[in-house]
TORGUNU-571937 format. One record per residue (C-alpha): y, z, x; residue in three letters. Coordinates in steps of 0.001 Angstrom, whole numbers, padded with zeros to 6 digits, always signed. Each point is the difference from the previous one (the first is absolute). Layout:
BEGIN
YZXALA ...
This chain:
BEGIN
+049610+056519+129203MET +002413+002326+002075SER -000676+003524-000201ALA +003826+000159-001598LEU -000826-002543-002441SER -003085+002060-000825LEU +002011+003153-000277VAL +002875-001507-002374LEU -002818-001766-002363LEU -001542+003806-000179LEU +002857+001760-000864LEU +001550-002435-002256GLY -002543-000452-002279ALA -001179+003719+000126SER +003568+000976-000724VAL +000449-002160-002831LEU -003575+000921-001278ALA +000435+003811+000116VAL +003418-000020-001877VAL -001777-001913-003020ILE -002878+002243-000373PHE +002360+003224+000499ARG +002081-001751-002778ARG -003247+000082-002054PHE -000819+003543+001155ASN -003198-001249+001697LEU -001635+001246+003406PRO +002011-002051+002889PRO -003495-000205+001487VAL -000819-002442-002687LEU +002722-002239+001243GLY -000513-000124+003655TYR -003806-000979-001213LEU +001540-003270-002075LEU +002520-000760+002848VAL -003144+000029+002603GLY -002444-002057-002642SER +003113-002633-000378LEU +000912-000734+003244ILE -003492+000505+001203GLY -002431-003213+001187PRO -001346+000018-003553HIS +003135-001081-001635ALA +003484-000917+001741LEU -001294+000670+003355ASN +003348+000728+001324LEU -001607+002719+002319MET -001630-002178+002867GLU -000828+002915+002489ASP -001703+002600-002080VAL -001422+001719+003001THR +003087+000977+001500ARG +001252+001737-003396ALA -003491+001514-000382GLN +000103+001726+003143TYR +003615+001310-000721LEU -000875+001255-003350ALA -002771+001855+001594GLU +002278+002712+001527PHE +001286+000542-004084GLY -003300+001345-000420VAL +000426+002289+002926VAL +003529+001577-001340PHE -001452+000346-003475LEU -002717+002198+001367MET +002452+001697+002351PHE +001711+001015-003134SER -003002+001090-001733ILE -000727+002211+003102GLY +003696+001585-000329LEU -000722+001199-003569GLU -003415+001138+001373PHE +000316+004164-000843SER -002749+002618+000491LEU +001743+002444-002414PRO +000115-002872-003037LYS -003482-000987+000629LEU -001060+003610-000592TYR +002095+000506-002503ALA -001816-003132-001931MET -003064+000424+001589LYS -001783-000061-003561ARG +001424-003074-001126ILE +000288-001890+003714VAL -003423+000866+001309PHE -001634+000249-003859GLY +001310-002624-002106LEU +001499-002390+002582GLY -003397+000286+002498LEU -002087-000849-003433LEU +002298-002841-001150GLN -000065-001677+003491VAL -003948+000619+000761LEU -000831-000815-003510LEU +002055-003124+000114SER -001199-001068+002720VAL -003845+000463-001164ALA +000681-001541-003414LEU +001846-003102+001002ILE -002270-000557+002969GLY -002824+000182-002268GLY +001761-002879-002211ILE +000653-002106+002970VAL -003463+000183+000983ILE -001323-000881-003324SER +001663-003469+000546PHE -002082-000473+002960GLY +002082+000837+002871LEU -000485+002309+002686SER +000070+004111-000102TRP +002544-000281+002805GLN +002524-002270-001963LEU -000746+002441-002922GLY +001118+002954+001860VAL +002993-001679+001397ALA +001189-001544-003312LEU -000871+003753-001442GLY +002585+001366+001999GLY +002362-002837-000351VAL -000139+000433-003678PHE +000124+003842+000191ALA +003494+000293+001020MET +003228+000429-002560SER +003588-000817+000734SER +001715+003033+001443THR +003276-001804+000101ALA -000265-001048-003889VAL -001566+002861-001753LEU +002351+002683+002272THR +002914-001758-001090LYS -000964-000081-003450LEU -000893+003603-000289LEU +003544+000659+001318ALA +001496-002279-002605GLU -001466+002227-002770ARG -000074+003056+001368MET -003538+000632+000188GLN -000603+001249+003504LEU -000587+003388-000903ASP -002053-000796-002875SER -003576+000574-000614ALA -001181-003633+000467HIS +002942-000522+002331GLY -001262+002420+002693ARG -003726-001570-000450GLU +001537-003584+000732VAL +001958+001533+003135MET -003222+001787+001090GLY -002250-003484-000336VAL +002798-002248+001431LEU +000144+002893+002959LEU -003874+000104+000866PHE +000202-003948-000312GLN +002761-000376+002488ASP -002356+002462+002346LEU -002945-002446-001100ALA +001556-002818+001777VAL -000374+001202+003604VAL -003550+000472-000145PRO -000605-003321-001796LEU +001845-002154+002664LEU -002359+001372+002453VAL -003081-000445-002237LEU +000625-003375-001418ILE +000417-002112+002993PRO -003279+001379+001593SER -001554-001258-003310LEU -000068-003650+001057SER -002561+001083+002986GLN -003780-001012-000489PRO -002178+003143-001873PRO -001401+000396+003212GLU +003119+000809+001809LYS +001853+001460-002695LEU -001008+003823+000258ALA +000756-000384+003422MET +003015-001211-000232MET +001269+002219-002561LEU -001631+002883+001963GLY +002531-001677+003330VAL +003178+000008-002250ALA -000136+003528-001347LEU -000862+001372+003342LEU +002766-001937+001398LYS +002365+001170-003204ALA -000891+003430+000800ILE +000782+000191+003772VAL +002903-002017-000239VAL +001465+001764-002991LEU -000685+003298+001574ALA +001451-000768+003424VAL +003160-000778-001963ILE -000106+002755-002125LEU -000558+002920+002373VAL +002326-001534+002579PHE +002386-001757-002445GLY +000700+002884-001984GLN +001681+001884+002986LYS +001352-002789+001701LEU +001973-001875-003325MET +002024+002769-000993ARG +001808+000564+003811LYS +000029-003602+000569TRP +002378-000494-003460PHE +002013+002754+001293HIS +000963-001767+003393PHE +000428-003155-001905VAL +001960+001617-002760ALA +002270+001691+002598ARG +001333-003781+001339ALA +001961+000392-003883LYS -000669-003587-000400SER -001202-001664-003214SER -000810-003450+001764GLU -002513+001896+002629VAL -001385+002449-002646PHE -000950-003450-002138VAL -001356-001724+003123LEU -002011+003514+000990ASN -001753-000061-003516VAL -000701-003930+000443LEU -001516+001039+003732LEU -002063+002870-001499ILE -001140-001819-003227THR -001255-003503+002080LEU -001258+002097+003330GLY -002345+001774-002133LEU -001086-002829-001880ALA -000759-001608+003025TYR -002012+002814+001286VAL -001979-000104-002693THR -000551-003645+000342GLU -000996+000078+003596LEU -002522+002151-001466ALA -001453-002486-002085GLY +001006+001658-003527LEU +003089-001577-001806SER +003594+000212+000817LEU +000721+001892-003623ALA -001846+002977+001035LEU +002078+000181+002994GLY +003248-000115-002682ALA -001639+002478-001829PHE -000554+002341+002513VAL +003638-000363+001409ALA +000803+000693-003533GLY -001879+003126-000310MET +001414+001472+003317LEU +003579-000646-000903ILE -000411+001733-003275SER -000378+003430+001703GLU +003156-000074+001343THR +003685+000501-001211GLU +000961-003475+000148PHE -002347-001515-002707ARG +002509-000596-002417LEU +002278-001877+002420GLN -002901-002324+001390VAL -000995-000773-003440GLU +003421-001222-000865GLU +000588-001834+003126ASP -003532-001718-000141ILE +000476-001066-003769LYS +001835-003234+000794SER -002995-001058+002351PHE -002605+000953-002203ARG +001250-001970-003213ASP +001098-003047+001642VAL -003028-000452+002177LEU -002209+001105-002845MET +001643-002701-002235GLY -001144-002658+002768LEU -003653+001450-000169PHE -000165-001055-003645PHE +001719-003308+000590VAL -002949-000812+002462THR -002665+001556-002771ILE +001928-002654-002867GLY -000449-002439+002672VAL -003899+000079-000635LYS +000243-000710-003573LEU -001422-003399-000673ASP +001178-001091-003840LEU -002341-003036-000059SER -002947+002512+000626ILE +001234+002744-002500LEU +000345-002842-002913LEU -003716-000669+000301GLY -000698+003613-000091LEU +002379+001712-002883TRP -002842+001543-001860TRP -001762+001354+003148GLN +003626+001511+000809ILE +000370+001155-003745LEU -003091+001882-000175LEU +000024+001145+003401ALA +003526+001499-000991LEU -001533+001145-003059ALA -002794+001751+001392ALA +002410+002140+002770LEU +002253+001066-002914LEU -003126+001485-002089ILE -001998+001214+003192VAL +002604+001994+001599LYS +001266+001057-003280SER -002796+001323-001360LEU -000914+001507+003371MET +003094+001694+000134VAL +000219+001291-003257GLY -003324+001432-000012VAL +000044+001940+003124LEU +003489+001447-000952SER -001380+001441-003285TRP -003114+001110+001888ARG +002302+001938+002178LEU +001604+001759-002434GLY +002835-002172-001246ALA +000859-000528-003730SER -001242-003170-001768PRO +003599-001207-000093GLY +000921+000498+003618ASN -003203-001425+001266ALA +000720-002870-001955ILE +003196-000307+001491ARG -000981+000680+003243SER -002363-002803-000676ALA +002405-002849-000900LEU +002448+001054+002411TRP -002817-000706+003047LEU -002000-002847-001504CYS +002089-002933+002094ALA -000236-000651+003480GLY +002610+000772+002841GLY +001501-001366+003076GLU -002541+001695+002626PHE -002421-002391-002080GLY +001603-002991+001870PHE +000040+001969+003260VAL -003927+000587-000131LEU -000418-003367-001122LEU +001782-001410+003287GLY -002914+002215+001937GLU -003011-001863-001834ILE -001497-002780+002246MET -001916-002980-001087HIS +000913+000360-003487LEU -000943-003466-002215PRO +003062-001770-000956LYS -000664+000493-003601SER -000622+003831-000125VAL +003304+000411+002263GLU +001931-001804-002795GLN -001471+001830-002735ILE +000622+003311+001727ALA +003758-001317+000548LEU +001061-000835-003395THR -001927+003077-001886VAL +002031+002192+002535LEU +003250-001760-000873VAL -000776-000207-003893LEU -000755+003671-000142SER +003034+001141+001737MET +002259-002147-001975LEU -001960+001489-003493VAL +000082+003422+001095ALA +003704+000728-001002PRO -000971-001144-003514PHE -002934+001938-000197ILE +002104+003048+001270VAL +002324-000538-002689GLN -002198-000009-002829TYR -001911+002540+001278SER +001096+002395-002223GLU -000239-001917-002917LYS -003775-000358+000771LEU -000516+003746+000680VAL +001550+000783-003213MET -001741-002639-002101ARG -003467+001229+001378PHE -000048+003519+000469VAL +000605+002144-002645ALA +000440+003184+001773SER +002943-001120+001618GLU +001820-000030-003437TRP -001054+003510-000231LEU +001470+001057+003484LEU +002980-001592-000483ARG +000328+002044-003390SER -000796+003435+001817MET +002422-001173+002875GLN +003186-000322-002628LEU -001469+003069-001759THR +000797+002155+003066ARG +003034-001393+000850ILE +000776+000574-003940ALA -001176+003559+000320ALA +002107+001006+003303GLN +003193-001386-001818SER -000672+001895-003163MET +002447+001949-001347GLY +002525-001449+002749ALA +003468-000574-001272GLU +003014-002008+001857LYS -002405+000394+002806HIS +000338-002440+003449ALA -003074-003076+000465ILE -000625-000710+003238LEU -001251-003200+001326CYS -001725+000923+003115GLY -000846+003141+001503PHE +000226-000991+003760GLY +002351+002196+002182ARG +003357-001487-001787ASN -001621+001133-003067GLY -001237+003447+001219GLN +003294+000942+001572TYR +001557-001073-003597LEU -001958+001908-001676ALA +000230+003202+002171ARG +004044-000397-001264PHE -000511-000359-003369LEU -002542+002719+000047GLY +003006+002299+001474GLN +002480-000870-002747GLU -002787+000608-002731GLY -000487-004018-001009VAL -003405-000681-001299ASN -001643-002808+001391TYR -003256-001987+000301ILE -000750-002624+002576ALA -002342-003049-000169LEU -002023-000765+003011ASP -002995-002375+001014LEU -000898+001750+002920ASP -003103+002510-000789PRO -000299+002319+003174ASP +003946+000407-000682ARG -000312+001083-003596VAL -002844+002003+000633ARG +001987+001887+002417GLU +003109+000272-001308ALA -001442+001253-003551SER -001702+002411+001745ALA +002782+001251+001608GLY +001754+000523-003663GLY +002497-003706-000082GLU -000043-001608-003360SER -001829-003215+001436VAL -002826-001956-001903VAL -001622-003177+001186PHE +001248-003042-001541GLY +001606-003490+000179ASP +003918+000281-000621SER +000142-003707-000385GLY -002264+000073-003408ARG +001933+000562-003217LYS -002719+002309-001247GLU +000365+002440+002891SER +003559+000331-000511LEU -000328+000933-003464MET -002883+002738+000800ALA +002711+001297+002215ALA +002439+000532-002906GLY +002005-002882+000682LEU +001677+000325-003441MET +000968+003926+000681ARG +001136-000287+003575ALA +003792+000042+001041SER -000484-002293+003199VAL -002783-002320+001805VAL -000075+000036+003660ILE -001338-002647+001978ILE -000655+001366+003736THR -002649-002925+000963ILE +001949-002483+002458ASN -001470-003219-002250ASP +002433-002001-001343THR -002392-002084-002268PRO -001675+003336-001766LEU +003401+001333-000072ALA +000932-003041-002122GLU -003119+000354-002088LYS +000621+003483-000822ILE +003637-000461-000958LEU -001253-003145-002461HIS -002367+002941-001411HIS +002795+002462-000377VAL +002376-002347-001352GLN -002393-001391-002285GLU -000929+003725-001457LEU +003073+002101+000864ARG +002741-002355+000651PRO +002290+003162+000048ASP -001558+002152+002818LEU +001588-000032+003172PRO -002193-001367+003112VAL +000597+000526+003768VAL -001734-002092+002512VAL -000373+000301+003534ARG -000045-003111+002277THR -000220-000616+003729SER +003371-001801+000076ASP +003159-001264-001625GLU -001565-003254-000881ARG -001741+000693-003112ASP +002803+002389-001139LEU +001450-002941-002835SER -003389-001229-000340ARG -001492+003315-001257LEU +003428+000851-001792SER -000296-002916-002061LYS -003380+000840-000771ALA +001247+003376-001788GLY +000157+002489+002989ALA +002918+002581-001107ALA +000143+000875+003918GLU -001526-001930+002977VAL -000470+002195+003533VAL -000074-001955+003077PRO -001474+001900+002948GLU +002323-002039+002263THR +003020+001055-001708LEU -000551+003797-000208GLU -001075-000021+003724ALA +003237-001179+000216SER +001766+002469-002006LEU -002272+002712+001937MET +001044-001570+003688LEU +003702-000186-001000ALA +000065+003533-001531SER -001721+001719+003297HIS +002616-002161+002294ALA +003265+001141-001938LEU -001245+003583+000414VAL -000684-000171+003680LEU +003536-001823+000543VAL +001677+002986-001872GLY +000665-001163-003019VAL -000570+002459-002727PRO -002873+000617-001861ILE +001604-000031-002917ASN +001762-003639+000075ARG -003292-000978+001603VAL -001705+001057-003556LEU +002913-001621-001903LYS -000243-003524+001935ARG -004046+000310-000797ILE +000691+000754-003519ARG +002208-002705-000616GLN -001861-002493+001575ALA -003405+000518-001912ARG +002426+000337-003654THR +001345-003461+000943GLN -003869-000687+000052ARG +000058-001136+003868TYR +002463-002607-000607ARG +002007+000979+003212LEU -003345-000325+001857LEU -001452-003038-001242ARG -000248-003233+001876GLY +000844-000223+003763PHE +002052-002204+002638PHE -002398-002423+001445HIS +000008-000527+003680GLY -001740-001875+002723LEU -002135+002635+000591SER -001260-000034-003679ASP -003540-002087+000374SER -001793+001736-002742ASP -001703-003295-002024GLU +001159+001626-003367ASP +003595+000305+001069ASP +000973-002975-001948GLU -001311+001485-003357TYR +001991+003347+000256GLN +003568+000545-001295SER +002570+000143+002978ARG +003416+000477+000183LEU +002659-002140+001581HIS +003692+000346+000693SER +002482-002908-001102VAL +003639+000428+001450TRP +002621-001755-002323LEU +002508-001786+002142ALA +002809-001431-001559PRO -000635-003060-002016GLY -003538+001518-001034ALA -000953-000718-003762ALA -000603+003441-000980GLY +003273+001375+000906ILE +001825+001382-003205GLY -002666-000489-002219GLN -002251+002915-001469THR -003744+001008+000452LEU -000157-000513-003584ALA +001519-003352+000446GLN -002348-000920+003260LEU -003222+001000-002136ASP -002136+000677+003207MET -003110+000480-002577GLU -000212-003075-000760SER -001044-000714+003858PHE -002340+002673-000117GLY +001668+002361+002035CYS +002803+002594-000335GLU +003113+001277+002071VAL -001495+003179+001564SER +003373+001138+001817ALA +003777-001198+000498ILE +001658+000748+003689ARG +004004-000397-000634ARG +002353+000483+002931ARG -002767+001292+002602GLY -001024+003177-002753ILE -003169-000534-002399ARG +001997+001687-002748ALA -000303-002603-003021VAL -003112+000916-002121GLU -001135-003280-001417PRO +000973-000276-003670ALA +000170-002860-002661PRO +003865+000052-000019GLU +000322+000158+003580THR +002559-002846+001735ARG -000875-001166+002982LEU +002523-000509+002760GLU +001083-001742+003203VAL -002127+001471+002724GLY -002532+001730-001669ASP -003460+000524+000972VAL -002511-000429-002743VAL -003605+001334+000529VAL -002358-001838-002469VAL -003413+000749-000516LEU -003092-002323-000848GLY -002581-002110+001252ASP +000582-002708+003065PRO +000855-002733-002654GLU +002267+002115-002508ALA +001811+001311+002960VAL +000842-003567+001553SER +001116-001335-003803ALA +002433+003391-000569ALA +001762-000875+003437GLU +000435-003589-001143GLN +000990+001287-003238ARG +002658+002617+001730LEU +001422-002408+002867LEU +000172-003529-001531GLN +002062-001444-003058LYS 
C-alpha cells in the first residue's frame, strides 16, 4: 500500500465513522477506534503497513501533550489546590494502588499492576468537559471537583510517561533506571525552563514581526517538535518535551493564537493515534473473553466510583455532590490509551481486555452522566432538603415583589441590565449557578440567588406568576428554549426578552414564544452605525431617530447580508441573506403586487424595493412592481433562489 493509499483509507473511514458517532452524540474517539478495529489485520486487513501509521500517530500524542502544557497555569493550580492536590492526587494514587492490587491478585506482576493502575486511573477530559459545558455545570460544586481531578490527571500523565517504560526493566535494574530517568528529567527540564523562559518570549516577538501566519505556524511546529526531540535524545519521551514546550508558550501573550493554530494538527493526528490503537483490537480474542471483559468493566466502574465518592465526601463535599463526582469520574479516558501504548511485554489477552474496557467505559460514560441526577435524588434523602432550601431562599428573596423582572443569568450582561433596572426603580430578582458570583453579588446588595433558571420550580419560586417580564441574559439557545417552554406553560401572557449571539436563532426563539430577541451582532452594528454617522457630521437627533426606527421595526432592516466570495463562515449557508433581483422587461413579477407574488410561501420576504435608482418604495402587500425595479429579497439561500425564479420566470 502506497503512502497516499494509506492516507486516503484512513481519512475516508475516519470521516464516515466520526460523522455517524457525532450523529448519535457519542465521543468521536470511539469512531476512530472502530475504524482501526475494522481496517486492521484482525478484521478486513486493509491496512498492510501498520508501523508507518503508528510512527505518524506518535505525533498526535506529542501535540496532545503540547496542548496540555498550554493549559498549564500556576495561578489556576493554586486557586484549585485543595481539589487538584487533595482529591485529584488521592484519586490517582488510590486508583493505582487498588487497581494494581486487583491485577496482582490475578497472578500478574506488580509492575504490570502499577502500569494498568495508571491506565485506568484516567478519566476522559474531552468527554466530561463537553458534558459539563452543555449542562452549564462547570461552576457547580461537583463540576469544580470533576475539573480539578481532570487537571491533576493531565499532570499525572507526565510522570507516568517516564515511569511506565521503566517498569519493563528487571527488578534489580529498576531502581537505577528510575533514578537515572528522574535525574535526566530534572536536568533537562531545569535547563529548558531556566533558559527557555528568557528566550521564548523574545523569540516569539522576533517571529511575530514577520507578520506572516505561515511563519508563525511553522515556528510553533519547530518549537514543539524541537523540544520533543531534545527530550528524546536525553532518553525521555517525545511527549514530555512537547508538554514543556506548551508550558513555556503558556507564559507568553501568544498562547491563545498558538492554541488555535495547533488545534487542527492535534485533532487530526490524535484521530490517527486512536485508529492505530483500534488496529490492536482482535475480535476473535474478545469473543472468547467476553465474561472477563464485563467483569473488568464492572470492577472499574464500581471501584473508581466508590473511591471517588468516599474521598470527595471525606474531604468535605455533601453526599449528593460526592455521588455526582463519583459517577462522572468512574469511566476511563483517552490518556488511558496513551499510557497503554507505553507498556512493554503486555500479554495479548490482557491488552485486549484493557483496550475493550476503556472503549466500553467511555461509551457508557455519557449515559451514566445522564442518569446521575436521578440516582442522586433516589439515594440521597438530604438532596430533597437542600433543593427545598434552595427554592425557599429564592422564594424568600422574591417575597413581596410585584411587577418585577426575572433575570436568568447574572453575568456581565445581567449585571449591566440590573444597574439600568435599579436606576429606574424596577425591582428584579436574578438566578445564577455560579456560587462565587452569587455570594459576592448578594453581599454587595444585589438581588441575586443561586438557582437553575432552566427548572420550572426555580422560576415559580422567583415569582413568575407575579413578574412583569423575564429576561434571558445567558447566550445559550437550548436553555432559552427550555425557559420559554416553562413560561409558555405557566404564564403565556408574560413577555420574555432573549439574548442571542447573532440573528441565526432569531426566528427559532421567536417561534418558541420570545416577545423580543436581541442579537448581539445587530446591536453592535447599530452602535457602530450611530458612532460613524455622528463622526461624519449627521445630527445626533437624526442618528437617534434612525436607531429608534431600526429597533422599532425589530431589526428588520439589518437582518440578513449580501453574500460575497470572501464570506467563508461555515454557517453562512444557514444564515438569512439578502439578494437583489432586477426586473428586466418581460419579467414575471412586473405588474403584480407583493400579495399576489406571495413570497412568504417560499420562506422569504421582500426587504426593500429600489425604483429609478432611489430606495423610496416601502414594501407593502399592495405594492405593485414595475419594469426596472430592484427587489431585495431576504431568506435562506434556497428560499432566495426560489423567490428569484418566481420574480423572473413566467
